[in-house]
C-alpha positions as CSV (number, residue, x, y, z in Angstrom):
1,M,130.4,85.1,95.2
2,K,130.4,88.0,97.4
3,L,126.6,87.7,98.1
4,I,126.8,83.9,98.5
5,P,129.7,82.7,99.8
6,N,129.0,79.3,100.7
7,A,128.3,78.7,96.7
8,A,131.7,80.6,95.9
9,S,134.1,77.8,95.1
10,D,131.1,76.5,92.7
11,V,130.5,79.3,90.8
12,Q,134.6,79.9,90.5
13,T,134.9,76.3,89.2
14,A,131.9,77.1,86.5
15,V,133.5,80.1,85.6
16,T,137.0,78.8,85.1
17,S,135.7,75.8,83.0
18,Y,133.5,78.3,80.9
19,L,136.8,80.3,80.5
20,E,138.9,77.8,79.6
21,K,137.0,76.8,76.4
22,L,137.3,80.6,74.8
23,P,140.8,81.7,73.3
24,D,143.0,83.5,74.9
25,G,143.6,87.4,73.6
26,E,142.6,90.5,73.8
27,A,138.6,89.7,73.6
28,K,138.7,87.8,76.3
29,S,141.0,89.7,78.6
30,A,138.8,92.8,77.9
31,G,135.4,90.6,78.8
32,I,136.5,89.7,81.7
33,K,137.7,92.8,83.1
34,L,134.4,94.0,82.1
35,G,132.7,91.6,83.6
36,Q,134.5,92.3,87.1
37,E,133.8,95.8,86.9
38,A,130.4,95.4,85.9
39,A,130.1,93.2,89.3
40,A,131.8,95.6,91.1
41,A,129.6,98.4,90.3
42,I,126.5,96.3,91.3
43,L,127.5,95.4,94.7
44,E,128.9,99.3,95.0
45,M,125.6,101.1,93.4
46,R,123.2,98.2,96.0
47,A,125.4,98.7,99.3
48,N,122.9,100.6,101.2
49,D,119.8,99.0,99.1
50,G,118.1,98.3,102.3
51,S,117.6,94.0,101.9
52,A,120.5,94.1,104.8
53,A,117.7,95.0,107.3
54,G,116.1,92.3,110.0
55,D,112.5,91.9,110.0
56,A,110.7,93.7,112.4
57,Y,107.0,92.6,111.5
58,R,105.0,93.0,114.6
59,P,102.7,90.1,114.9
60,K,99.1,91.3,116.0
61,T,98.1,90.2,119.3
62,R,96.9,91.6,122.9
63,P,99.1,90.8,125.9
64,G,99.6,86.9,127.2
65,L,97.6,85.5,124.1
66,Y,99.0,82.6,122.5
67,I,99.7,83.0,118.3
68,P,101.4,80.8,116.0
69,T,104.8,81.5,116.2
70,A,105.9,81.2,112.8
71,I,108.4,84.2,111.5
72,T,106.6,85.9,108.4
73,I,108.7,86.1,105.3
74,G,109.3,89.2,103.1
75,W,108.1,91.9,105.2
76,S,111.8,93.5,105.1
77,F,112.0,93.3,101.4
78,S,109.1,95.9,100.7
79,R,111.7,98.2,102.3
80,V,114.3,97.7,99.9
81,T,115.3,100.4,97.6
82,P,114.0,99.2,94.3
83,F,116.2,98.8,90.9
84,V,113.9,100.8,88.7
85,L,110.5,101.7,90.2
86,A,110.4,105.3,92.0
87,S,109.1,103.8,95.1
88,P,107.9,100.4,96.3
89,S,104.4,101.5,96.5
90,Q,104.1,103.1,93.1
91,F,101.9,100.4,91.6
92,R,99.8,99.4,94.9
93,P,97.0,98.2,94.0
94,K,93.5,99.5,95.2
95,P,92.3,97.6,98.5
96,P,91.0,93.8,98.5
97,P,87.0,94.2,98.1
98,S,84.6,94.2,101.7
99,R,84.0,91.4,102.7
100,K,80.6,92.3,102.5
101,S,80.7,91.7,99.1
102,P,79.3,89.6,97.2
103,E,82.5,89.2,95.2
104,W,84.2,88.1,98.5
105,A,81.5,85.8,98.9
106,R,82.0,84.6,95.9
107,D,86.0,84.0,95.8
108,Y,85.9,82.4,99.3
109,N,83.1,79.9,98.0
110,E,85.6,79.2,94.9
111,I,88.8,78.6,96.3
112,K,86.6,76.9,99.2
113,D,86.0,74.3,96.4
114,L,88.4,74.0,94.3
115,G,92.0,74.8,97.0
116,E,91.1,72.0,99.7
117,K,93.7,69.6,99.9
118,N,91.4,66.5,99.3
119,S,89.1,68.1,96.8
120,T,86.9,66.3,95.2
121,K,85.8,69.0,93.1
122,R,89.3,70.0,91.7
123,T,90.1,67.9,88.6
124,A,93.2,65.5,87.9
125,R,95.2,68.2,85.9
126,Q,93.9,71.1,88.2
127,T,95.9,69.6,91.1
128,E,98.8,68.6,88.4
129,D,99.2,72.8,87.9
130,A,98.3,73.2,91.5
131,R,101.5,71.2,92.8
132,F,103.4,71.9,89.7
133,W,103.3,75.8,90.4
134,I,104.2,75.2,94.1
135,S,107.9,76.2,93.0
136,V,108.6,79.6,93.0
137,N,110.9,81.8,91.2
138,P,113.8,82.2,90.2
139,G,114.1,78.8,89.3
140,M,110.5,79.0,87.2
141,S,110.6,82.1,85.3
142,H,114.3,81.7,84.3
143,Q,114.2,78.7,82.8
144,L,111.4,80.7,80.7
145,E,114.1,83.3,80.0
146,R,117.0,81.1,79.1
147,Q,115.0,79.0,76.6
148,I,113.6,82.1,75.0
149,V,117.2,83.9,74.5
150,A,118.4,79.9,72.9
151,A,115.8,79.8,70.8
152,K,115.8,83.3,69.3
153,G,119.4,83.2,68.9
154,M,120.5,86.1,70.5
155,D,123.5,87.3,70.7
156,T,125.7,88.3,73.9
157,V,124.7,92.1,74.5
158,D,121.1,91.4,73.7
159,S,120.7,88.3,75.7
160,A,122.5,90.4,78.5
161,R,120.2,92.9,78.4
162,F,117.3,90.8,78.0
163,M,118.2,88.8,81.0
164,A,119.0,91.9,82.8
165,L,115.8,93.2,82.3
166,A,113.8,90.3,83.3
167,S,116.1,90.2,86.5
168,M,115.2,94.0,87.5
169,A,111.6,93.3,86.9
170,E,111.5,90.7,89.0
171,A,113.5,92.0,91.7
172,D,110.9,95.3,91.9
173,A,107.9,93.1,91.9
174,G,109.3,91.4,94.9
175,I,109.9,94.3,96.3
176,A,106.2,96.0,95.5
177,L,104.4,92.9,96.3
178,F,105.4,92.6,99.7
179,D,105.0,96.7,100.3
180,A,101.4,95.8,99.4
181,K,100.9,92.9,101.3
182,Y,101.8,94.3,104.6
183,K,99.9,97.2,103.9
184,Y,96.4,95.3,103.5
185,E,97.7,92.7,105.8
186,F,94.3,90.4,103.9
187,W,93.8,86.9,105.6
188,R,94.7,83.7,103.9
189,P,92.3,81.1,102.7
190,I,92.9,79.1,105.8
191,T,92.2,81.4,108.3
192,A,89.1,82.9,106.1
193,I,87.1,79.7,105.6
194,R,88.0,78.3,109.6
195,N,86.6,81.7,110.4
196,G,83.8,82.0,107.7
197,D,81.0,82.6,110.4
198,I,82.4,85.9,111.5
199,D,83.4,87.8,108.6
200,G,79.9,89.3,108.3
201,N,78.7,87.9,104.7
202,P,76.2,85.1,105.2
203,A,77.3,83.6,101.9
204,T,79.6,82.2,103.4
205,E,80.2,78.8,105.5
206,R,82.4,78.0,107.9
207,N,84.8,75.0,107.3
208,A,86.4,74.2,110.7
209,T,89.1,72.0,109.3
210,W,89.6,73.1,105.7
211,Q,93.3,72.9,104.9
212,P,94.8,73.8,101.4
213,I,97.1,71.5,99.0
214,D,100.6,72.4,100.8
215,A,101.9,74.3,103.4
216,T,100.3,78.0,103.4
217,P,102.9,80.8,102.2
218,M,104.0,82.5,105.7
219,H,103.2,86.3,104.7
220,P,100.0,88.1,103.5
221,E,97.4,87.2,100.8
222,Y,96.9,90.2,98.9
223,P,97.9,90.1,96.3
224,C,99.1,87.0,94.7
225,A,102.9,86.8,94.4
226,H,103.6,84.3,91.7
227,C,101.2,86.5,89.6
228,I,102.8,89.3,89.7
229,I,106.5,88.4,89.3
230,N,105.5,86.2,86.7
231,S,103.0,88.9,84.8
232,A,106.7,91.1,85.4
233,V,108.7,88.6,83.6
234,A,106.2,87.9,80.8
235,A,105.7,91.8,79.9
236,V,109.7,92.3,79.8
237,V,109.4,89.4,77.3
238,K,106.5,90.7,75.4
239,A,108.4,94.5,75.3
240,T,111.6,92.6,73.9
241,L,109.4,90.3,71.3
242,G,106.8,92.8,70.5
243,T,104.1,89.7,70.9
244,D,102.5,87.8,73.6
245,D,103.9,84.4,71.3
246,I,106.8,83.0,72.3
247,P,109.1,80.2,71.3
248,E,107.7,76.8,72.8
249,V,109.4,76.6,76.1
250,V,109.2,73.6,78.3
251,L,109.1,73.9,82.3
252,T,109.6,71.7,85.0
253,S,109.2,71.7,88.5
254,P,110.8,69.9,91.4
255,F,107.1,69.2,93.0
256,V,106.2,67.4,90.1
257,P,109.1,65.4,89.3
258,G,109.0,64.2,85.4
259,I,106.0,66.4,84.2
260,T,106.5,69.2,81.8
261,H,104.7,72.3,80.8
262,R,104.8,73.6,77.4
263,F,103.9,77.6,76.2
264,T,104.1,79.0,73.1
265,N,102.0,82.1,74.7
266,L,102.3,84.5,77.4
267,R,98.6,85.1,78.0
268,A,98.4,81.6,78.4
269,Y,101.7,81.1,80.3
270,N,100.0,83.8,83.1
271,E,96.6,82.1,83.2
272,E,97.8,78.6,84.2
273,I,100.1,80.5,87.3
274,A,97.1,82.3,88.1
275,N,94.8,79.5,88.2
276,A,97.3,77.1,90.0
277,R,97.1,79.6,92.9
278,I,93.2,79.1,93.3
279,Y,93.8,75.2,92.9
280,A,96.4,74.6,95.6
281,G,93.9,77.2,98.0
282,F,96.3,80.2,98.7
283,H,94.7,83.1,96.5
284,Y,91.2,84.1,96.0
285,R,90.9,84.7,92.6
286,F,90.1,88.7,92.7
287,S,94.3,88.6,94.2
288,T,95.3,86.9,91.1
289,I,93.5,89.3,88.5
290,V,95.0,92.4,90.6
291,G,98.5,90.6,90.8
292,R,98.9,90.5,86.9
293,E,97.5,93.8,86.0
294,M,100.2,95.0,88.8
295,G,103.0,92.9,87.4
296,E,102.0,93.7,83.8
297,K,102.6,97.1,84.9
298,I,105.8,96.6,86.4
299,G,107.3,95.0,83.7
300,E,106.5,97.6,81.4
301,Y,107.9,99.8,82.7
302,V,111.0,98.2,83.5
303,A,111.4,98.0,79.7
304,K,110.6,101.3,78.8
305,S,112.5,103.1,81.3
306,V,115.9,101.7,81.3
307,L,118.6,99.4,79.2
308,Q,117.4,100.8,76.0
309,P,118.5,99.4,72.6
310,V,121.4,101.6,71.1
311,Q,119.6,102.7,68.3
312,A,116.4,103.8,70.5
313,A,118.6,105.6,72.8
314,M,120.1,107.7,70.3
315,A,117.1,108.7,68.7
316,H,116.1,110.3,71.8
């Protein structure tokens, strides 16, 4: 409630309603006290984590030259202290491919065809996937996490640990991805395709009026943020369950009301998300591949570094 004061009233109402259903007694009182102490501790621990710093990103320009004036997103987040990672750059990937390479031309032409707003080469299902995954985390990944907790019948301790690991993986993935994005500042497809005649590659033709399926996110392209965050969450889930197979989860998206997507496998989940970002016209395939790899490393690192089960901690 301290972090989001505008929602304090709704949160307090929900908490009160929940607690009223529990019998009064020592267990209830102790649980409330522990929760309050845990909240106070995390607020104190993160008081100076850098998240309150202003966005000081410097737009690239020359004196007097007009550039679009929308403010970028995420620059300051790249300076935040991670929860688990040693630094935001711990899993920073190598640079994107050379614009003169065959890989660049291949992925440029793929997204030019499949990611255009009114593409005739994208199937109806690919268009649905693109719109479904315009929705961002945590609204999407938390659906997955909560349904797994319920389906596996996790008790209070196990579910709290699982959700905490997933949330820390998401947060650190977000910090790490913005570190990489603002390190490389790689151009988005809408910029690249409208300037395809100046990238030094004869295999990339310019399309002066190209547009993606929706508004391009206001931060650099490389690597794919959706891919990193969701792969990090999936890695935590896999570490917890010991397998890529999961109880069936049913996800919804505010961008395609009435549509549900079902998953029983984490690889299929990540694959759909990665492809959706190509179909939407937001990310090149090489960026989705690097993003998935980076997210998996972050999720695995978080899962093995903190909040170990009591039995495993005692064994060490």
